[in-house]
N, C-alpha and C positions, 0 to 999 in steps of 0.2 A: 154815777158815784165814783170817786177816786180811790186809789188803793189805800191811802191813809185813812180815809173815811171808812172803807171796808173793815180795816184792821180794827178800828175803834168799835165799830158795830159788832164785830165777832169777839170782841173782848180780848184782843191779842196785843193791844197797845192803848194808852190813854191819849186824850187830846194833847196833853202836855208833852208826852214823849214824841207824838207826831210833829207838833210845833217846834220842838227842839230840833228834830231831825230835819225838818225843812229849812229851818234857820241855818244849820250846819251846811245843808246842800248848797244853799245861796251863797254862803260865805266861802265855800270852796270853788265856786264857779269863777272861771277866768273872766276878767273885766272885758268888755267889748273893745274899748280903746287899746288895751294891750294886744288883743287879738288883731286889731287893724294895723297896729305897728308891726307886729311879727309877720303879718301877712303882706306888708309892704304897700298897703293902700292909704296910710296915713303916716305922717311924721310925728315925733314926740311933741313938737311945737303945736301941731294941729289938735292933738289930744288935750294938751294943756289949755289951749284956747277953748275948746268945747267944754271942758269941765269948769272953767272959769265962767263962761256964759250960762252954764247949767246952774251954778250957785247964785249968779245974779238975777235970775229970773224969779218973779213973784210966784208962779205956779211951776212945779217940778215937771220938767219934760224928759223923757227918756233919751239917752245918749244918742241912740241911732236916729230917732226922730229929729233931734236937733241937728245932727250931722247933715241930714237931708235939707232941712229948713235952711241952714247956713251954706248949702251948696258944697260941702266938703266931701260928702259920699253920695252916691246914687242909690236909690231904693233896693236895687238888686244886690249891690255890695253889702248893704246893711242885712238883707236877707241871708246872704251867704255867711255873714259873720255871726249872726244869730243861730244859725245852724251849728256852726263850729262851736259856739258858746254853749248850747244845749248838750253837746257831746262832751263837754269839758266837765260837767258836773256829775258827781256820783249818783247812783239810782237811790231812791228813798230806801228800798229794802237793804241795800249795802250799808247805809248809814245807821239803820236800825240794828243790823247785825253788829257793826263796829261799836254801837252804844250799849250792846247787851240787851236790848229790848227783845230781839228774836235771835234764835241760833240758826244756822244754815238750813237745817232740816224743817224748822217751822217756817222759815221764809219760803222754801220751796212749796210746802203744803199749802201755805196761804195764797201764794201766786197762782197755784193750780186752782184752788178754790174760787179766787177772784175772777180769773179768766173763764171758769165753768159758769159762774153767776152772770158774767156779762154776755156769755154766748146764750144763756138761757134767756136773758132779757132781749137780745137780738132776735132769737127764733120766735118768742112769744109775741113780741110786738112789731117786729119788721124793722126796727131802728135800734140804735145803739143806746144802751142804758146811760143816762146822764147823771 
């Protein structure tokens, strides 16, 4: 179970509030192409060409996958960019506090409860709760 699902189960947030916070989280994430330009692994022309190719495909392909397919980036470069990208997005709890769904105290209490719940699942079953 993910933290958002836990909050809904505990009655601390609605599905709608979680969905809005997740959308906000994605919106604030730095695009992979921009990270690649700033990191010096791609030029703006490369990113433009990839984005154009992405829109012309019948099925949507992730930017990083397409960059590897088009031999513009290596898989390890995409992996490093994805790590940077995940660090650029705010945590779900932070967005929920900003949106007024939780206050800092409630967030801290819910995070502790969530981690305790996960630990209990790990000890009881020997595997992480999913």
